[in-house]
C-alpha positions in Angstrom: -12.2 13.3 29.9 -12.0 9.9 28.7 -14.9 8.5 27.0 -16.1 5.2 27.6 -17.9 4.0 25.1 -20.2 1.5 26.9 -21.5 2.5 30.3 -20.2 5.8 31.6 -22.4 8.9 31.7 -20.9 12.0 30.9 -21.6 15.8 30.6 -21.5 17.3 27.1 -20.7 20.9 26.4 -22.7 22.2 23.4 -22.0 25.7 22.1 -25.0 27.3 20.4 -25.4 31.1 19.8 -22.4 32.0 21.9 -23.6 30.2 24.9 -22.4 26.9 26.2 -25.1 24.3 27.1 -24.4 21.3 29.5 -26.2 17.8 29.0 -25.8 14.5 30.6 -25.5 11.7 28.1 -24.8 8.1 27.8 -23.3 5.5 25.1 -24.5 2.0 24.6 -23.6 -0.4 22.2 -26.7 -1.4 20.0 -26.8 -3.5 16.6 -23.3 -3.3 16.0 -22.9 0.7 16.6 -22.8 3.2 19.2 -26.0 4.7 20.2 -25.8 8.0 22.3 -28.8 8.3 24.7 -29.7 11.8 26.2 -30.2 11.4 30.1 -31.1 14.9 31.3 -30.2 18.5 30.6 -27.9 20.1 33.3 -27.8 23.6 32.3 -25.6 26.3 30.9 -22.2 28.1 31.5 -22.1 31.8 32.3 -19.0 33.3 33.5 -17.3 29.8 34.5 -20.4 28.9 36.6 -23.2 26.5 35.7 -26.6 27.8 35.4 -29.4 25.2 35.8 -32.0 25.5 32.9 -34.2 23.1 31.4 -34.5 24.5 28.0 -33.1 21.8 25.9 -34.1 18.8 28.3 -35.8 17.3 25.4 -32.8 17.0 22.9 -32.5 13.4 21.7 -29.4 11.7 19.5 -30.4 11.9 15.9 -27.5 10.5 14.4 -24.1 9.0 15.0 -21.8 9.3 12.2 -18.3 7.9 11.6 -15.8 10.7 11.8 -12.4 10.5 13.2 -10.5 8.3 10.3 -12.4 10.3 7.5 -11.3 13.6 9.1 -7.6 12.5 8.9 -7.6 11.3 5.2 -9.7 14.2 4.4 -6.8 16.4 5.8 -4.1 14.7 4.2 -5.9 14.7 0.8 -6.6 18.6 1.1 -3.0 19.3 2.4 -1.5 18.1 -0.9 -4.4 19.8 -3.1 -6.0 16.4 -4.0 -9.3 18.0 -4.1 -8.3 20.5 -6.5 -6.4 18.5 -8.8 -9.2 15.9 -9.3 -11.8 18.5 -10.8 -15.5 18.7 -10.7 -15.9 15.2 -9.6 -13.3 15.4 -6.6 -16.0 14.6 -4.0 -17.2 11.6 -5.5 -13.5 10.3 -6.3 -12.3 11.1 -2.9 -15.4 9.3 -1.4 -14.3 6.2 -3.1 -10.6 6.6 -2.3 -11.6 7.0 1.6 -13.7 3.8 1.4 -10.8 2.0 -0.1 -8.8 2.8 2.9 -11.2 1.9 5.5 -13.9 -0.2 4.7 -14.1 -0.8 0.8 -17.5 -1.4 -0.6 -18.2 -2.2 -4.4 -19.7 1.1 -6.2 -23.3 -0.2 -5.8 -22.8 -0.6 -2.2 -21.3 2.8 -1.8 -24.6 4.7 -1.2 -25.4 2.6 2.2 -22.0 3.1 3.4 -21.9 6.8 2.6 -24.8 7.4 4.5 -23.0 6.1 7.8 -20.1 8.5 7.4 -20.0 12.3 7.9 -18.6 12.8 4.4 -21.5 14.7 3.3 -20.1 17.5 5.5 -16.3 16.7 5.2 -16.6 16.8 1.1 -19.6 19.2 1.0 -21.6 16.8 -1.0 -25.4 15.9 -0.3 -25.0 12.1 -1.2 -23.8 9.7 -3.7 -25.5 7.3 -6.0 -24.1 4.6 -8.2 -24.9 6.4 -11.1 -22.7 9.4 -9.9 -19.8 7.4 -8.8 -19.5 5.7 -12.2 -19.8 9.2 -13.9 -16.9 10.2 -11.6 -14.7 7.0 -12.7 -15.5 7.9 -16.5 -14.3 11.5 -16.0 -10.9 10.0 -15.0 -10.7 8.8 -18.6 -10.4 12.4 -20.0 -7.5 13.4 -17.9 -3.9 13.2 -18.8 -2.6 10.4 -16.4 0.9 11.0 -16.7 0.6 14.8 -16.1 -2.0 14.2 -13.2 0.4 12.0 -11.4 3.4 14.2 -12.2 1.5 17.2 -10.8 0.3 15.4 -7.6 4.0 14.1 -6.8 5.4 17.5 -7.3 2.6 18.9 -4.9 3.5 16.0 -2.3 7.3 16.6 -2.6 6.8 20.5 -2.1 4.6 20.1 0.8 6.2 17.3 2.6 10.0 18.7 1.7 10.8 15.2 0.2 14.2 14.6 -1.0 14.0 12.0 -3.5 17.3 10.0 -3.9 16.0 7.3 -5.7 13.1 5.1 -6.9 12.3 1.4 -6.0 10.2 -0.3 -9.1 8.2 -3.4 -9.0 5.5 -5.0 -11.1 2.3 -7.0 -9.7 -0.7 -8.6 -11.4 -4.0 -8.8 -10.3 -7.2 -10.5 -11.6 -10.4 -9.3 -13.2 -13.8 -10.6 -12.1 -14.9 -12.9 -14.5 -13.7 -14.7 -17.9 -14.4 -12.5 -20.6 -12.4 -9.0 -20.0 -10.9 -7.0 -23.1 -7.9 -5.9 -20.8 -7.5 -9.1 -19.0 -4.9 -11.5 -20.5 -3.5 -15.0 -19.4 -0.2 -14.7 -18.0 2.1 -15.6 -15.2 0.0 -15.3 -12.2 2.1 -14.2 -9.1 -0.2 -16.1 -6.9 0.2 -19.2 -8.8 -3.6 -19.5 -9.8 -4.1 -20.7 -13.4 -6.8 -19.3 -15.6 -7.8 -15.9 -14.4 -7.6 -12.8 -16.5 -4.9 -10.5 -15.5 -3.6 -7.3 -15.4 0.1 -6.1 -14.6 0.5 -3.1 -12.4 3.7 -1.2 -12.4 4.3 1.2 -9.4 7.3 3.4 -8.6 7.9 4.6 -4.9 10.5 6.7 -3.4 13.4 4.7 -2.1 13.4 6.6 1.5 9.7 7.3 2.2 7.8 4.8 0.1 5.5 7.6 -1.0 4.3 6.6 -4.7 5.4 8.5 -7.8 3.7 6.8 -10.6 1.9 3.7 -11.7 0.6 2.2 -15.0 -1.6 -0.5 -16.2 -0.6 -3.0 -18.8 -2.2 -6.1 -20.3 -1.6 -9.4 -18.0 0.7 -10.9 -20.8 3.4 -8.3 -20.8 6.6 -9.3 -19.6 8.0 -7.4 -16.2 10.8 -6.1 -18.1 8.9 -4.5 -20.7 6.9 -2.7 -18.1 9.8 -0.7 -16.9 11.1 -0.4 -20.3 7.7 1.5 -21.1 7.6 3.5 -18.1 11.5 4.6 -17.7 11.2 8.1 -19.7 8.1 8.9 -17.9 10.4 9.4 -14.9 12.3 12.1 -16.8 10.2 15.2 -16.1 10.6 14.4 -12.3 13.9 15.8 -12.5 15.4 13.3 -9.9 18.8 14.2 -10.1 21.7 11.2 -9.8 18.9 9.1 -8.7 18.8 5.3 -8.3 16.4 3.1 -9.7 16.3 -0.5 -8.2 14.4 -3.3 -9.2 14.3 -7.1 -9.1 15.8 -9.3 -11.5 12.6 -10.5 -13.2 12.5 -6.9 -14.7 16.2 -6.8 -15.5 17.3 -6.3 -19.1 20.3 -4.6 -20.9 17.8 -2.4 -22.5 16.5 -1.2 -19.2 19.9 -0.6 -17.7 21.0 1.4 -20.8 17.8 3.3 -20.8 18.5 4.0 -17.0 21.8 5.3 -18.0 20.5 7.7 -20.7 18.5 9.2 -17.6 21.7 10.1 -16.1 20.4 7.5 -13.3 22.2 4.3 -11.8 20.9 0.9 -11.5 21.2 -1.6 -8.6 19.3 -4.5 -10.0 19.0 -8.3 -9.6 20.3 -10.5 -12.2 18.5 -13.9 -13.3 21.0 -16.8 -13.2 21.5 -18.0 -16.7 23.9 -20.0 -18.2 26.5 -17.4 -19.0 26.2 -16.0 -15.6 26.8 -19.6 -14.1 30.1 -19.8 -15.6 31.0 -16.4 -14.0 29.6 -17.4 -10.6 31.4 -20.7 -10.6 35.0 -18.7 -11.3 34.0 -16.4 -8.7 33.2 -19.2 -6.0 36.6 -21.2 -7.1 38.9 -17.8 -6.6 37.3 -16.9 -3.2 36.5 -18.1 0.1 33.0 -17.2 0.9 32.4 -17.8 4.5 34.7 -15.4 5.8 34.6 -12.7 8.3 35.6 -10.1 5.6 32.6 -11.1 3.5 30.0 -10.9 6.1 27.0 -8.6 5.8 24.2 -8.5 8.2 20.7 -6.9 7.0 18.1 -7.0 10.1 18.2 -10.7 11.0 19.6 -12.0 7.8 23.4 -12.7 7.1 25.0 -12.6 3.9 28.3 -13.4 2.7 29.3 -11.2 -0.3 32.0 -10.9 -2.8 32.3 -8.6 -5.8 33.8 -8.3 -8.9 34.0 -6.0 -11.8 31.1 -6.9 -14.5 29.8 -5.7 -17.8 26.4 -6.3 -19.3 26.8 -5.7 -23.1 29.0 -2.6 -22.9 27.6 -1.3 -19.7 30.2 -1.4 -16.9 29.5 -2.0 -13.5 30.2 -4.2 -10.5 28.5 -7.7 -9.7 28.0 -8.9 -6.2 27.7 -12.5 -5.4 25.7 -13.0 -2.3 25.3 -16.3 -0.3 22.7 -16.7 2.3 23.5 -20.1 4.1 20.5 -20.1 6.0 18.3 -19.9 2.7 20.6 -22.6 1.4 19.6 -24.9 4.1 15.6 -24.0 3.9 15.8 -24.7 0.3 17.8 -28.1 0.6 15.4 -29.2 3.3 12.4 -28.1 1.5 13.3 -29.8 -1.7 14.3 -33.1 0.1 10.7 -33.0 1.7 9.0 -32.7 -1.8 11.2 -35.5 -3.3 10.7 -38.2 -0.5 6.8 -37.5 -0.8 6.8 -37.7 -4.5 9.0 -41.0 -4.2 6.2 -42.4 -1.9 3.6 -41.4 -4.3 5.4 -43.0 -7.1 5.6 -46.3 -5.3 1.6 -46.4 -5.2 1.6 -45.4 -8.8 0.4 -42.0 -8.1 0.9 -38.8 -10.3 3.5 -36.2 -8.9 4.1 -32.6 -9.7 5.8 -31.8 -13.2 8.6 -30.1 -11.7 9.8 -33.2 -9.7 9.8 -35.6 -12.4 13.5 -34.9 -13.7 14.8 -36.1 -10.1 13.6 -39.8 -10.7 14.8 -42.5 -13.1 12.6 -44.7 -15.2 12.2 -47.2 -12.3 11.3 -44.5 -9.6 14.7 -44.1 -8.3 16.2 -40.9 -7.5 18.9 -39.5 -9.4 21.8 -37.9 -7.6 23.2 -35.9 -10.5 20.0 -34.1 -10.9 19.9 -33.4 -7.3 23.6 -32.1 -7.3 23.0 -29.8 -10.0 19.7 -28.5 -8.4 21.4 -27.5 -5.2 24.6 -26.1 -6.8 23.5 -22.5 -6.6 20.8 -22.7 -3.8 21.3 -19.6 -1.6 23.2 -17.6 -4.1 21.7 -14.4 -5.8 23.4 -11.5 -7.8 23.2 -7.7 -7.7 24.5 -5.6 -10.6 25.2 -2.0 -10.1 26.2 0.6 -12.4 27.3 2.9 -9.6 30.4 2.0 -7.4 29.0 0.9 -4.1 30.0 -0.6 -1.0 29.0 -4.4 -0.5 27.0 -3.4 2.3 25.0 -0.5 0.5 24.6 -2.8 -2.5 22.8 -5.6 -0.2 20.7 -3.0 1.7 19.5 -1.4 -1.3 18.4 -4.4 -3.1 17.2 -6.7 -0.5 15.5 -4.2 1.8 13.0 -3.3 -0.9 10.1 -3.9 1.6 8.6 -0.4 0.9 7.3 -1.5 -2.4 6.3 -4.8 -1.4 4.2 -3.1 1.6 3.0 -0.9 -1.0 1.5 -3.8 -3.0 0.1 -5.8 0.0 -1.7 -2.5 1.0 -3.1 -2.4 -2.5 -3.9 -6.0 -2.6 -5.2 -6.2 0.9 -6.3 -3.0 2.6 -7.1 -1.3 -0.4 -8.6 -4.1 -2.4 -7.0 -3.8 -5.6 -8.4 -7.4 -6.3 -10.7 -8.7 -7.7 -11.5 -6.0 -10.0 -15.3 -6.2 -10.8 -15.4 -3.6 -13.7 -15.0 -4.5 -17.2 -14.6 -1.5 -19.2 -11.4 -0.4 -20.2 -11.4 3.0 -18.7 -13.1 1.7 -15.5 -10.2 -0.8 -14.8 -7.7 1.8 -15.2 -9.8 4.2 -13.1 -10.2 1.8 -10.2 -6.4 1.0 -10.0 -5.8 4.8 -10.0 -8.2 5.1 -6.9 -6.2 2.4 -5.2 -3.1 4.2 -6.0 -4.7 7.7 -4.5 -5.6 5.4 -1.5 -2.0 4.0 -1.1 -0.8 7.4 -1.6 -2.7 8.6 1.5 -1.6 5.7 3.9 2.0 6.4 3.0 1.4 10.1 3.9 -0.3 9.1 7.3 2.9 6.6 7.8 5.1 9.9 7.4 3.3 11.5 10.1 3.3 8.7 12.4 7.0 7.8 12.1 7.7 8.7 15.5 4.8 6.9 17.0 4.5 3.0 17.4 1.3 2.5 15.4 0.8 1.7 11.7 -1.4 3.6 9.5 -3.9 1.2 9.5 -3.9 0.8 13.3 -4.2 4.5 13.4 -7.3 4.5 11.2 -8.9 1.8 13.3 -8.2 3.4 16.5 -10.0 6.5 15.4 -12.9 4.8 14.3 -14.9 5.3 17.6 -14.3 9.0 17.0 -17.8 9.6 16.0 -19.8 12.8 15.3 -23.3 13.0 17.2 -25.9 14.8 15.9 -28.8 16.1 18.5 -32.2 17.4 17.8 -34.9 19.1 19.8 -37.9 17.7 18.6 -39.8 20.7 20.0 -37.9 23.7 19.0 -36.6 22.0 15.8 -32.9 22.9 16.1 -30.1 20.7 15.4 -26.3 20.6 16.8 -23.4 18.3 16.4 -20.5 17.5 18.5 -17.5 15.1 18.3 -17.1 12.6 21.3 -14.6 13.2 23.8 -11.1 11.4 22.6 -8.9 8.8 24.4 -5.6 9.9 25.2 -4.2 7.3 22.2 -6.6 8.9 19.7 -5.2 12.6 20.9 -1.6 11.3 20.3 -2.5 10.3 16.8 -4.1 13.5 15.9 -1.4 15.8 17.5 0.9 13.8 15.1 -0.8 14.5 11.9 -1.7 18.1 12.9 -2.4 19.7 16.0 -5.1 21.5 14.4 -7.4 18.6 14.1 -7.8 18.5 18.1 -9.6 21.7 17.8 -12.2 20.2 15.2 
């Protein structure tokens, strides 16, 4: 039966004491939520027949609780043993994790949100208070973060039979609420906002599934390359054989490449175009014809022209791939021209211009062609270095198709609300990021289950929001029963993709 949330009345089968009772109910939308009204008692079932009876005709709707998306998240968490690994404060921590996935509220608003959900049943907890939640966050400080993440990933790996062939690593930063924060430091804000106290978050995810492996929090003024240097040997206990670790040019350093080799892993990474590398690039450009069919590599909707040559960083031998994206070159050129012409118009009116545009103009405000040519020389070019021999197509795919970790950061900052962080104690900032890490883990596992469905994890959770649990009460006899509303077909498909057993809940 398809459940119509607005107008359709329907008969509910309610099991009690081995009997099946029937009642006609109707739903209506009231004050932003669904309210279910009992219309009349129909009777009960016996031997496949309906027997009229009026014994529970006075049953009333007592509560309607958010249930569907929480059922799914709780199933995924318990499937990988998250409830066992988090210790005695697991129910409080998991309530925060689920809230981050769905409708994150700050700790002081969680109590009201919790009351609208069925988490007291799912987590076997009588409720939450701000004091209990803060105590749970503080309890995480006593845990061995490295060991906890490693054990959790091993559980995920075993439960889902993951074959880990590599790691994608990246760094993002997020800001702390307020100005005076011990952990927050002034650094390069990746969103271009000046003056915010920042922390850095390094994150490694599996190359194929995007499942988070580990994370670490750093001060906001730590260089990106140093974050990986600090984390590299934490990967060693994971025993990923002949793995690849893929990272962006801002993280690349000779020391990182060398340390990765010591793990017996290989590195496909981007290289920043410094003065020394420019000489190599010019030589490669002079000796090769770029725009040729033999050099063409397509990645989704983007076309690259790629030439490769042996290259060494310090004494580490590998291959350098010089990649040219013609469309990017055009886009960069036109964007620069727009900015320069706009700046020229401002100068004529004695207005100030961006600091980065000043080198393009002489003292009298005229445009300097030489500066323009120098800026345009390497537009559209990028460099990849790999210590493992790989075909050009594979190098391009590995490096440029890193959207798994980029999606992870978008989820962390957006859906999961990594920022802003409103805690200021050192341990609570770390705990908040860990809650976000666990939330993204559950979303990545949900994505794994939905890989054959045309629906994202976020869309699936929204779709299940109308899967309520309804609590009925007979005010005369005092008994209470609960029932899950009838599912729509799409909701059934989602639950079946995750676990057919959820349909029987």
